[in-house]
C-alpha positions in Angstrom: -10.8 -11.9 -10.8 -7.9 -14.0 -12.1 -7.3 -16.4 -15.0 -6.7 -20.0 -14.0 -3.8 -20.5 -16.5 -1.9 -17.4 -15.3 0.9 -18.1 -12.9 0.9 -16.6 -9.4 4.1 -14.6 -10.3 2.5 -13.1 -13.5 -0.7 -12.3 -11.6 1.3 -10.6 -8.8 3.2 -8.4 -11.4 -0.1 -7.6 -13.2 -1.8 -6.5 -9.9 1.1 -4.2 -9.1 0.9 -2.7 -12.6 -2.8 -1.9 -12.0 -2.4 -0.5 -8.5 0.4 1.5 -7.0 0.5 -0.3 -3.7 -0.9 -3.6 -2.4 -1.4 -5.3 0.9 -0.8 -9.0 1.4 -4.5 -9.5 2.0 -5.3 -8.1 -1.5 -2.7 -10.4 -3.0 -4.1 -13.5 -1.1 -7.6 -12.6 -2.4 -6.1 -12.8 -5.9 -4.8 -16.3 -5.2 -1.1 -15.4 -4.6 0.6 -17.2 -1.7 3.1 -15.7 0.7 6.0 -17.7 -0.8 5.4 -16.1 -4.2 5.5 -12.6 -2.6 8.7 -13.5 -0.7 10.4 -14.7 -3.8 9.4 -11.6 -5.7 10.9 -9.4 -2.9 14.1 -11.4 -2.9 14.4 -11.1 -6.7 13.9 -7.4 -6.5 10.7 -7.4 -8.6 8.7 -5.9 -5.8 9.7 -4.0 -2.7 8.3 -3.9 0.8 7.9 -0.2 1.5 6.4 -0.6 4.9 4.8 -3.2 7.2 2.3 -5.0 5.0 2.6 -2.6 2.0 4.3 -3.6 -1.3 4.9 -1.8 -4.6 7.1 -2.1 -7.7 10.6 -0.8 -7.2 10.4 1.6 -10.1 7.0 3.2 -9.0 7.0 6.9 -8.9 6.8 8.5 -5.4 3.7 10.6 -5.1 3.2 13.6 -2.9 0.6 11.8 -0.8 2.4 8.4 -0.7 2.8 8.4 3.1 -1.0 9.0 3.5 -1.7 6.2 1.1 0.5 3.8 3.1 -1.2 4.8 6.3 -4.7 4.4 4.7 -3.7 0.9 3.6 -2.5 0.0 7.1 -5.5 1.5 8.8 -8.4 1.0 6.4 -11.1 2.2 8.9 -9.0 5.2 10.0 -9.5 8.8 9.0 -6.7 11.3 8.4 -7.1 14.0 11.0 -5.8 17.2 12.6 -2.6 18.7 11.1 -2.2 15.9 8.6 -5.6 16.6 7.1 -5.0 20.3 7.0 -1.6 19.8 5.3 -3.2 17.5 2.7 -5.8 20.1 1.8 -3.2 22.9 1.8 -5.0 24.7 4.7 -1.9 25.2 6.8 1.8 26.0 6.3 2.8 23.5 9.0 4.6 20.3 7.9 3.3 17.5 10.2 6.0 15.4 11.8 3.6 12.4 12.0 0.5 11.3 10.3 -2.5 11.9 12.6 -5.3 9.4 12.3 -8.7 9.1 14.0 -9.8 5.5 14.7 -12.7 3.9 16.4 -12.5 2.7 20.0 -12.6 -1.0 18.9 -10.1 -0.6 16.0 
């Protein structure tokens, strides 16, 4: 929910303070238009860390950040195979890719 008197720019920065990473659809749901996102990226206030994933430039890099990015990009996907084993420390292999299971229609 957003306050009507709050600017889109202020709302965008507040959302990124609350969550580590955001997708454009989440920003649009909060009433932030794509131009505001573009201006914030150009000004260096937020950074695009992947296709459709944004975060603050000074955000700490977490161990599972790549899995978080993938989960944001594929919301119906499930981390699988070696990626899941590595996440749960059940293997000593370091996966070269993130393995995801998705439905046939996804």
